[in-house]
C-alpha positions as CSV (number, residue, x, y, z in Angstrom):
1,M,95.2,124.3,23.9
2,H,94.1,127.9,24.6
3,R,90.7,128.9,23.2
4,T,89.6,132.5,23.1
5,A,86.0,133.3,23.9
6,T,84.0,135.6,21.6
7,T,80.3,136.2,20.9
8,L,78.3,134.9,18.0
9,D,78.0,138.4,16.4
10,K,81.8,138.4,16.1
11,A,82.4,134.8,15.3
12,P,83.8,133.8,11.9
13,L,81.6,132.1,9.3
14,H,81.4,128.3,9.1
15,C,83.6,127.8,12.2
16,P,82.5,125.0,14.6
17,L,81.7,126.6,18.0
18,I,80.6,125.6,21.4
19,I,78.4,127.8,23.5
20,T,79.9,128.7,26.8
21,K,77.5,131.2,28.3
22,I,74.4,133.3,27.6
23,T,74.4,136.8,29.0
24,P,71.2,138.8,28.2
25,P,71.1,142.6,28.4
26,A,70.5,143.8,32.0
27,D,67.2,145.4,31.0
28,L,66.0,142.3,29.1
29,P,66.6,139.3,31.4
30,N,63.9,137.3,29.7
31,W,66.1,137.0,26.6
32,L,68.0,134.2,28.6
33,F,64.9,132.0,28.6
34,W,64.0,132.9,25.0
35,L,67.5,132.0,23.7
36,E,67.5,128.8,25.8
37,D,64.1,127.8,24.4
38,M,65.6,128.0,20.9
39,G,68.5,125.7,22.0
40,F,71.2,128.3,22.8
41,M,72.6,126.7,26.0
42,A,76.1,126.1,27.3
43,G,77.7,123.1,25.7
44,E,75.6,123.2,22.5
45,R,77.3,123.2,19.1
46,T,76.7,126.2,17.0
47,Q,77.9,127.9,13.8
48,V,77.4,131.2,12.0
49,K,76.2,130.3,8.5
50,R,75.6,133.7,6.9
51,R,76.0,137.4,7.9
52,S,74.0,140.4,6.5
53,Y,75.9,142.8,4.3
54,L,74.6,145.6,6.6
55,S,76.7,146.4,9.6
56,N,74.9,145.1,12.7
57,G,72.5,143.2,10.5
58,A,71.0,139.8,11.0
59,L,73.0,136.5,11.2
60,V,71.9,133.0,10.2
61,V,73.0,130.7,13.0
62,Q,72.7,127.0,13.3
63,V,72.4,125.5,16.8
64,G,72.2,121.8,17.0
65,L,70.0,120.7,14.1
66,S,68.0,124.0,13.9
67,T,68.7,127.2,12.0
68,F,67.7,130.7,13.2
69,A,68.1,134.3,12.1
70,L,69.3,136.5,15.0
71,Q,69.8,140.2,15.2
72,A,73.4,141.2,16.1
73,V,72.3,142.4,19.5
74,E,70.7,139.0,20.2
75,A,73.8,137.1,18.9
76,H,76.0,139.3,21.1
77,C,74.4,137.6,24.2
78,V,75.8,134.2,23.2
79,E,79.4,133.6,24.2
80,V,81.2,130.9,22.2
81,I,84.6,129.3,21.8
82,A,86.0,127.8,18.5
83,V,86.7,124.1,18.6
84,E,89.3,122.8,16.1
85,G,88.5,119.5,14.4
86,L,84.8,119.6,15.3
87,Q,82.5,119.2,12.3
């Protein structure tokens, strides 16, 4: 089965996802550690729960058993793949 990678800021709502990679902005390498501290690590399950009505607004994202609000630029650092049948 072919799965296409995307980033959390572009992922559909309520779709079960697996994190494949974290890529912080080149000028903000500490974001890698900050996102990992919150649980955004390769192999973790995640899901976009809500999205702001504003373009490039905040997203409500669940990772593991925790829920966070991320700005679109932060969510863009998290690469994910959709996993069918994962709930």
